N, C-alpha and C positions, 0 to 999 in steps of 0.2 A: 392495341391498349390505351385507352383513352387518356388525354391530358391530366385528368383528375386522379385517374386510377394511377398513372405514373407520378404523381406527385405524391401521392399517399405512400408508394411503393419507396421513392426515395426519401421522405420524411421516416419511414420505418427502418430502412437501412442505416442510414446516418446516425438514428437513434442507437441502432444495435453497435455500430463502430465504436460510438460515444461510452456507452456502457463497458464495452472491450477495455477502454483505455484506463478503465478507474483500478485494475487490479492492484497496481503499484502506486500511482500517486496517492490514491486515497488513503494507503496506511502510512505513507512517509512522516508527516509531522507526529504521528505518535510513536515513532520509535525510540526514542528516548526515553518516554515513559513505560512501556512495552519492557524493554531492557530492566528497568528497575523494578516492575512488578513481578516478573518472573524470573529474576534471580541471575540474569546473565549479562554479559559484557558487553559492552558497544562493539567488541571487535568480533562478535560472533551473531549478533542481533539482524546482521544484514540478511542472515538466511531466510529471514521472515518475508523478505521479497524474493531472493534466488528460487525458494521453494515454490514459488506459484509460478514462476517461470519455467522450470524445471521440465515439466512432462511435454512443453511445445515442442522441445529439442527432438523428441521422439515422436510425437503423434502430428504434428503440423502437416508435414509432407503425406502421412497417410489420411489426415483430413481433408487434404487437397483432392487425391485421389477420389476419396467418396463424395467431395462434391462435384467432380467432374462425370462420375460414373453413377450417382444414385440423387445427385442434385443439390445443390448449396441449400436448400430451404430446408431439408430435413437435418442438415448440419448444424445451421442456426438454432432451430428448434432444441435440439438436444443440447449443445454447447450451453446456449443461455440460463437453460434450465439447471443443469450442472454448475455452470458459475454462480448461480443464485442462491442455490442450495446451501453450498458447500462454505461460500464466502460467508453468507450471513451465520453460520454455524461456528465461525472461528470466534464468536461473541462467545461461545460456552467454555472454549479452551480453558483448561486449568492448569496446563504445562507448555513450556517452550517445545518438548517433542510432539505432543497433541495439536499444538498450532502449527505447526511446521507439516505435519500429515494432512490439517485440513485444507492449508493453503496449497498443498501439492495437489489434492482431490480438487480444489478450484481451480487450479491449473490446467486440469484434462479439460475443463469447459473453455478457459483462457486460449488454449491453443490456437483456435481456428475462428474465432468471433470475426476480428477485426480482418483477416486475412479475405477470409470468403464473403465476409460483409462489402471490401473493397472491389471484391471480382465482380459481385452481383451489381455493383453500381456500374461497372463497366460495362455489364452486359444490358443493362437497362437503356444506356445510351449509346447509339451506332457513332452519331457524328464524332469525329476527334475532337473539333473545337468543342464543342458542347462537354464532352466527357472532361476534357482539361477542366472548365471552369467548375463542374460539378464537383470532380477529385479537390478542385482547389477549395471550393466552399465546404467539402467534409472535413477535409485536414483542417482547417479553421476552428470548424464547430470539436473535434475531437481536441485541438489543442484549448478551445476556450470549457472543454469540460476538464480538462486537467488543470486550468487554471482555477476555477473555481472549487473544485473537489478539495484540494489541499486547504483551501481557507476554510470550507464547510468541515473538514474533518479537524482541523487544528481545534475550531472550536467545540465541536463535538469532545475531542479527546481532553478537554479540559476537565470533563465531567467525568472522565475514566478511559484508561488506557484502551479498552476492547469495546468502547460504544461505537468507533467508526466504522466497526464491522458490519454494524446493524444496517447501514446505510447500503448495502449489497441488496437489502430485501426490495430496491426498487426496481430491480431486475423482474420481479413477479409480475408485475403489468404489461412488461415490454415482452416475456415470454407469451404472454396471451396475446398480445397484440401481432406478433410473429408467425401466428397461425394465419393471418392474413395475407403473408407473404404468397405472391404470385409469380415471382421470376426464380429462379434456380431450378430449371426443369435439368433431369438427368441427361448425360450427353453420352455417346458412344465412345466408351473408353476400352482399354485393353481387357484383357481377361482376368490380369492380375495387377496388384499396384506395381512390382516390379518391372513388368512389360509396358505399364502406362509412363511409367518413369522414364523408362530409356527412350521411348518414343517423344518425350517432350523434349529430352537431350538432343535427338535427332534433330528434332524440329530447331531448336537455338542453334545448333552446327548448321545447318541448312541455310539459316537468316545470318549466320555469321555474327550472333548476339551473344554466344555464349562467355566471351570473356568480357566483355562489358557488362553481362549480367553478374559474373562473379565479381567483377569490381564494386558493382552496385550492392551488392551483400555486405562486402568488406566495409565499404565506407559507411554504410548503415550501421554496422556493428559498432564500428568507433564513435559515430553519432549518439547511439542508445548508450554507450557507455559513460559518455559526458551527461547524458540525461540522467539513466538510472543511478548509475555509479554516483558521478561526483555531485550531481544536483538534489537527486532526491533521497540520497543516503549519507552522504558526509555534509552537504551542506547543514542540515537539521542537526546533527552529531557536534559540527564546529560551530554553530551558533548558540548550542547549549552550554558547550565547554568553554568557548573564549568569551562570548558577550553575554552568557547568561538569559537568554530570549526565550519567551515562554511559546507553548506550542501554538498559540493563536499569531504570534508574530513570526514564527518560523513558516508557518505555512502561507503567510502573504509575502514573505522574502521569497519563497520556492516559487510561488505562483509567478515572480517577475520574469524567470526563465518561459512559460507558456505565453506570458505577454508577449515577449519578442517574437514567438514562434509564429503567433496570431497574425500579427501584424505583418509579416513576410508572406503569410501563407494567402492572406487578402489581399495584400499588394503586388508584391513583384511577381509572383505567380502568373497574373493576369496580363501582365505584359511581355513574357516570353511565349515566344511562338516557335516551331521546328522541333530540332532535335537540341537537346541543351549543350551549352557552351562550357568547356572543360574550364576555361576561366569563372564563369557564374559558379560552377561547384567548387571550384577551388576557393573564391571569396569566402564560400558559407563555410568552408572547413575553417577558413585563418578569421572568422569572426568566433568561433567556437575558441578556438585557441586565444584569443585576445580576452574574449569574457571570462575564460578560466584563470586568465594571469592577473585579471583585475579582481577576482574572487582571492587569489592568491594572496594579493598585497592588501586586502582589504584592512581597514581599520576601525570600521564601524559598519553596522547591518543596512545600512542605507546603501553602502557602497558595494557591498556584495548584492543588493537587487540590481544595481547597474551593471556590474560582471555579469549576473544571470541573464538579465536581458540582452546584452549582445549574445552571448552564447545562444540563447534560445533564438534571435534573429537568426544566426548561422545554421542553428540544427533545423528549423523550420525551413527554411532554405533548400538545405540537402535533401531531407526526408520527401519535402514536395515533389522535387525533380525526379529523386531518386525513384519513388512510387510510379511516377507517370512513365518514366522508361522502362520500367519493370514490367508493366501492363502492356507495354508497346512491343517487347523483346521476344512475344512468342504468339502462336495463333490462338483463336478462340477455345480450340478444343482441348489448349493445356494450361490455361489461363489459373485453372484452380491448383493443380500440381506447382507451378512455376511461382505463382505468389505466394502460395504456402511455404515453397523452400526459402523462399526470401523471409517470410516468417519465422522460419525454423532459425536462422542466422539471426536473427532478432532475438529470439528466445535465449541462444546461447550467450548474447551479450549480457542479457536481463539476468540470467542465472549467475555468470561470473560477475559480474562487475559490481553489484549491490554488497554481497558479501566479503569481496577483495576490497572494495572501499572502506566498508567498516573496520575489517582487520587492519589496514593500512594506518586509518585514522586512530584505532585503538594502540597500535603497536609503534608506529613510528611519531603522530602526532596529527593533531585537527588539520592543520593546512596540507599536509602532503600528498594528499589525494589531487590535488589541485595542481602541485608543480607537476605530478605526471600526466594529467589530462594536457597541460600545457605543451608539455613536450610532445606528447602522442600526436595532437591533433596538428602541431606545427611540423612533425614529421612526415604525417598522411599528406598536408596541402603541397610541400615539396616535393614528394616521391609519386602522388599516385599516378600524375597524366604522363611522365616518363615510362613509366612502369606499365600503364596500358599501351603506349605506342609499340614498347618490345614485345610486349605479349600477343599482340594483335598482328604485329609482323611476322612472329615466329608460328603461329597455329593457321593464319587466313594468305599467307604469302603464296 
């Protein structure tokens, strides 16, 4: 592949990944308006987010098998098309159940876009150092997308709660561009999804990375809960309830989280080499805990932004390192199913965290979710390294 063609393929895959990251952040600033327009309480409006992530729990691993067996190119084309059609169709929803149904159909497309996109980026670059640099840049662009999208969505939502869904029409030209995707050729895979998953599991056991991979999934789920639950769901509801912040202002405040994540992806990841240090990952988790505590104690919106920037820096550090380690944990033949297994863990957190956050906010109080997030991340930072050592000793001694 010529350098020019490689650059085009990389730009295409990065664009696809950025599109996949908008399925929750685009809707976040409009949640209070959606609740009022549809006549539902804030304790249940989080399901607008959860329903979009739900299909990924069941479809992500199967999509990984399809990518390994039939090629990631086909999976990307189908998923981007589904994502665009049903995401923009949410603009036409006339009831809460109809909106949830359309978001769930959109989630069918969402289930594989980012996971397969990252896998194909890994396939595009064989040199480990170059791959790490490209993955860091891709993550930074994904975070930048999520930084800009809430601001844009908040501005659009000021003219109507359902208008942000029209922004998903931007996926149409990306789907057309994806026809030019040259990477993602079919690989030899097992004759059935179950056999292929079993072979991938054996590969992780042979490489003695299975326990580490499970830990990466759990740590990712905690980070995603902080982002999708506390930040994208509870923060807009708290800003509306406590400070009376308009949708445009809510989008700007939420964007601070992604600003912290972008700074981490562009900065810290470039000076880390080799296997990750447990202390570095712990530092990222502690940053999330300190950030959530700052939001809990915030007396004005700017302080909320500061806390979110700290939490975002920790989140960016954690997810950047976790993604790199997940790609390196398995052989190339099983990257699709392994990475999409990681995505399935992400989807579980995305399904549970937003409705749980809106429920806790509506029933207990507008700041309660941030207390829970502070405690959860602090416990994870303290416990994950001793637990990892004990499990590795039990399974690989």
